[in-house]
C-alpha distance (Angstrom), angle and dihedral (degrees) to the residues before:
residue distance angle dihedral
M1 . . .
P2 3.84 . .
T3 3.79 118.7 .
V4 3.81 114.3 -132.1
L5 3.80 125.6 -165.9
V6 3.82 114.9 -155.1
T7 3.79 113.4 -161.8
G8 3.78 115.3 -158.7
A9 3.81 87.8 28.6
T10 3.81 92.5 164.8
G11 3.81 94.5 47.0
F12 3.80 133.0 99.5
V13 3.82 95.4 -81.4
G14 3.80 101.1 22.3
R15 3.79 96.7 58.3
R16 3.81 89.4 55.1
L17 3.79 96.8 42.3
T18 3.80 97.9 49.0
P19 3.84 97.4 64.7
V20 3.82 90.7 46.7
L21 3.80 91.0 55.2
V22 3.80 91.9 46.0
E23 3.82 89.5 50.3
R24 3.81 88.2 52.7
G25 3.79 88.9 59.2
L26 3.80 98.6 -108.1
D27 3.80 123.5 144.0
V28 3.81 99.3 -113.3
R29 3.78 127.5 -165.0
A30 3.78 115.4 -165.0
M31 3.81 108.7 -150.6
T32 3.77 116.2 -152.1
R33 3.79 137.0 151.5
R34 3.81 89.0 -122.6
P35 3.82 106.3 41.3
Q36 3.80 91.9 164.2
E37 3.81 89.0 66.0
Y38 3.81 96.3 46.6
D39 3.80 113.7 111.6
G40 3.81 101.2 166.1
P41 3.82 130.9 103.2
G42 3.78 122.0 -66.1
T43 3.80 129.3 36.4
P44 3.82 114.7 -55.8
V45 3.81 115.9 -129.0
G46 3.78 128.1 -179.4
G47 3.78 119.0 -118.9
D48 3.79 142.8 132.4
V49 3.81 122.4 -159.5
G50 3.80 87.1 -148.4
D51 3.82 90.0 60.6
A52 3.80 109.0 60.1
G53 3.79 91.7 -170.3
S54 3.80 91.3 63.3
L55 3.80 95.6 57.6
A56 3.80 105.1 72.2
E57 3.80 94.7 66.5
A58 3.82 92.6 45.5
L59 3.83 92.4 49.1
A60 3.81 98.6 42.6
G61 3.81 109.6 121.9
V62 3.81 93.5 3.1
D63 3.83 119.4 142.5
V64 3.82 99.3 -173.3
A65 3.81 127.5 23.5
V66 3.80 119.9 -161.9
Y67 3.81 113.2 -154.2
L68 3.81 112.4 -154.5
V69 3.81 104.4 151.6
H70 3.81 134.3 107.3
S71 3.80 139.3 157.8
L72 3.81 103.3 -131.4
G73 3.78 91.8 143.6
D74 3.82 91.2 62.6
D75 3.81 124.7 85.3
D76 3.81 89.0 -139.7
F77 3.81 95.2 45.9
E78 3.82 96.7 131.7
R79 3.80 94.4 60.3
K80 3.80 94.1 39.2
D81 3.80 93.6 49.5
A82 3.81 92.5 46.6
D83 3.81 92.9 49.3
A84 3.81 92.3 45.9
A85 3.82 93.4 48.9
A86 3.80 92.8 48.2
A87 3.81 91.8 50.2
F88 3.80 91.8 46.3
G89 3.80 93.3 49.2
Q90 3.80 92.2 50.1
A91 3.83 92.6 46.6
A92 3.81 90.9 48.3
A93 3.80 90.8 52.1
A94 3.80 91.9 48.8
C95 3.81 90.0 52.2
G96 3.80 94.4 49.7
V97 3.80 97.4 -111.1
Q98 3.82 110.0 174.2
Q99 3.83 100.2 -156.7
I100 3.79 139.4 15.4
V101 3.81 116.8 -157.9
Y102 3.81 116.7 -159.0
L103 3.80 131.5 -175.0
G104 3.80 106.6 -143.9
G105 3.80 137.9 163.3
L106 3.80 134.4 -84.8
G107 3.80 123.1 -120.5
A108 3.80 134.3 122.1
E109 3.81 115.4 -88.4
D110 3.81 92.8 -126.2
D111 3.81 94.3 51.7
D112 3.78 121.4 108.1
L113 3.77 90.5 -110.2
S114 3.79 123.7 -150.8
P115 3.83 118.4 -115.9
H116 3.83 88.6 -100.8
L117 3.82 95.2 53.9
R118 3.80 92.3 37.2
S119 3.80 88.5 54.7
R120 3.80 91.3 51.0
R121 3.82 89.0 54.8
E122 3.79 91.9 48.0
V123 3.81 91.4 50.9
E124 3.82 89.7 53.9
G125 3.78 89.7 58.8
K126 3.79 96.7 40.7
L127 3.80 92.4 53.2
G128 3.80 90.3 57.8
E129 3.81 98.6 45.1
G130 3.80 91.5 95.8
G131 3.79 91.2 57.9
V132 3.81 101.1 -104.9
P133 3.84 111.6 136.5
V134 3.80 108.9 -108.5
T135 3.80 125.0 -150.9
V136 3.80 110.9 -158.7
L137 3.80 123.1 -163.3
R138 3.80 109.7 -166.7
A139 3.80 116.3 -157.4
A140 3.80 138.2 170.5
I141 3.82 121.4 -147.7
V142 3.78 112.9 -9.7
V143 3.81 112.2 -147.3
G144 3.78 114.3 -146.0
A145 3.79 141.2 108.5
G146 3.79 109.7 -73.4
G147 3.81 97.1 16.3
I148 3.81 109.5 132.0
S149 3.82 97.3 -134.5
W150 3.80 92.2 46.6
E151 3.81 91.9 45.6
I152 3.80 90.3 55.1
T153 3.82 89.9 53.1
R154 3.81 93.9 44.0
Q155 3.78 96.4 47.0
L156 3.81 94.8 44.8
V157 3.80 90.3 52.4
K158 3.81 92.7 43.6
N159 3.80 98.3 44.6
L160 3.80 104.2 38.2
P161 3.83 125.8 66.2
A162 3.82 88.0 -162.2
M163 3.81 136.5 2.3
V164 3.78 139.9 -144.5
V165 3.78 105.4 -157.1
P166 3.83 137.4 177.0
K167 3.79 123.9 -105.3
W168 3.82 92.6 -99.3
V169 3.82 86.8 83.6
N170 3.81 86.1 80.4
T171 3.82 92.4 61.7
R172 3.80 114.8 111.5
T173 3.78 121.6 -119.8
Q174 3.80 135.4 166.0
P175 3.80 111.1 -130.8
I176 3.80 119.4 -157.1
A177 3.80 130.9 -160.7
I178 3.80 116.0 -113.2
D179 3.82 90.4 -124.1
D180 3.81 89.6 59.2
V181 3.81 91.5 49.0
V182 3.81 89.8 52.6
R183 3.83 91.0 47.0
Y184 3.80 90.9 52.5
L185 3.80 92.9 46.4
D186 3.80 90.0 49.6
G187 3.80 89.8 48.8
V188 3.82 96.0 55.0
I189 3.82 98.6 39.6
G190 3.78 106.9 105.7
N191 3.82 91.0 -0.3
E192 3.83 107.3 131.7
A193 3.81 90.9 -162.4
A194 3.82 87.1 66.4
H195 3.81 96.1 52.1
G196 3.78 113.8 122.9
R197 3.79 94.3 3.2
V198 3.80 134.9 127.3
L199 3.81 110.2 -144.4
E200 3.80 127.5 -174.0
I201 3.79 119.9 -140.9
G202 3.79 131.4 -172.1
G203 3.76 144.7 141.8
P204 3.81 123.9 -91.4
E205 3.83 96.2 -90.6
Q206 3.78 135.9 65.0
L207 3.80 107.2 -148.5
T208 3.79 138.0 170.5
Y209 3.79 117.1 -119.8
L210 3.81 86.7 -111.0
E211 3.81 91.1 55.6
M212 3.81 90.0 47.2
M213 3.80 91.9 53.8
Q214 3.79 92.9 46.0
Q215 3.80 93.3 48.6
A216 3.80 90.6 46.5
A217 3.80 89.3 51.1
Q218 3.80 89.8 50.3
V219 3.80 90.7 54.1
M220 3.82 96.3 40.5
L221 3.81 101.3 37.4
G222 3.78 104.8 16.8
R223 3.80 90.6 -120.0
K224 3.78 143.1 61.8
V225 3.81 122.5 -94.9
P226 3.83 119.7 -127.5
I227 3.81 106.1 -108.0
I228 3.80 125.9 -177.2
T229 3.81 120.6 -168.9
V230 3.79 121.3 -146.8
P231 3.83 126.1 -164.3
V232 3.81 96.8 -129.5
L233 3.78 126.7 44.0
T234 3.79 112.0 131.3
P235 3.82 122.4 -136.3
S236 3.80 88.1 -113.2
L237 3.81 93.3 54.5
S238 3.80 91.0 41.8
S239 3.79 91.6 52.2
H240 3.82 92.7 50.7
W241 3.80 89.2 48.5
I242 3.80 91.8 50.9
A243 3.82 92.4 45.3
F244 3.82 88.9 51.5
V245 3.81 95.0 49.8
T246 3.83 99.2 35.7
D247 3.81 136.5 34.8
V248 3.84 92.2 -110.9
D249 3.82 111.4 114.7
T250 3.80 120.7 -115.8
T251 3.82 96.5 -113.5
T252 3.80 94.2 51.9
A253 3.80 91.4 43.7
K254 3.82 92.6 51.7
N255 3.81 93.0 47.9
L256 3.81 90.2 52.5
I257 3.81 95.8 42.3
D258 3.81 90.9 53.0
S259 3.83 86.2 65.1
M260 3.78 96.7 49.7
A261 3.79 95.0 83.9
T262 3.82 88.8 62.4
E263 3.79 118.0 85.2
V264 3.80 108.6 -124.2
V265 3.80 111.7 -170.7
V266 3.80 135.3 138.3
T267 3.80 113.4 -94.3
D268 3.83 98.3 167.8
D269 3.81 122.0 49.3
S270 3.82 97.3 -170.9
I271 3.81 89.6 124.2
Y272 3.83 89.3 76.6
Q273 3.80 90.2 66.2
L274 3.80 91.2 56.0
V275 3.81 100.3 34.4
P276 3.82 110.6 21.3
G277 3.78 123.3 -167.6
E278 3.79 142.8 96.5
T279 3.81 121.0 -76.1
T280 3.79 126.9 -134.2
P281 3.85 119.5 -95.7
Y282 3.81 113.5 -118.0
Q283 3.81 97.4 -112.8
E284 3.81 90.8 50.3
A285 3.81 89.6 49.5
V286 3.81 88.1 52.3
R287 3.82 91.3 51.3
Q288 3.79 91.1 49.7
A289 3.80 91.9 49.3
I290 3.80 91.9 50.1
E291 3.81 92.1 48.5
E292 3.79 91.5 49.7
S293 3.80 90.5 50.3
K294 3.80 90.1 53.7
V295 3.80 92.1 50.4
S296 3.81 94.5 48.1
S297 3.81 96.3 43.7
């Protein structure tokens, strides 16, 4: 029975992935900085990707390591994420880990990527520097209760009777339901055919951010929200606006908004050969996220 280490086990993706892996019969270690407080499935282990010395014990005897951490809320996130990924990759190699699975971000290689997306690419490389095969799943916006990008959409629609938004709302993206992300992660973990591969994942629709907000409003409110686009609204101003209207902090909001001018859509559907199955339509993903929020509140 393979042993799987899930970093970020208490986070947005990790807390959903861990029970699925346990249900599959895998030996799951849930890595957290506060293992004594962990009450989820799997075996809690202490570890912090920002503390290289804490990783060897967490990774000892692990076959597959799932890397689900980032530092978007930090002004120096690019350096911190690069350093953490490099240390993790080296520690995984030293412990004989056979596969690292990483959830990264979509975006064409030749695009002028934002710091956020550029950092995701750098992490992909850093994780593999020790020689462990890395499986990368690249996604755009993940729709689910508690996900930062979804929460921005939900709270803007919920809190504003009308919006004045910058032109980046016309950029195309390919949102994916959190359940589909977990299904894809589960499908590549321990799958040798996925070793060393970059795989793109997304839902069935390519939508602009404007279309996403309008469809979310239709589901949440039963109507569209008046939205006016303006040619100039800097990322800095946008981030302060979002931080004022939502509970997402300014630094995180700015780092995400910087990426919204980049089109992030699936251009390679190879994932279907490894993990077949239909994906969830956006409006259904929105309904599921809203229902989960009601249950957890």
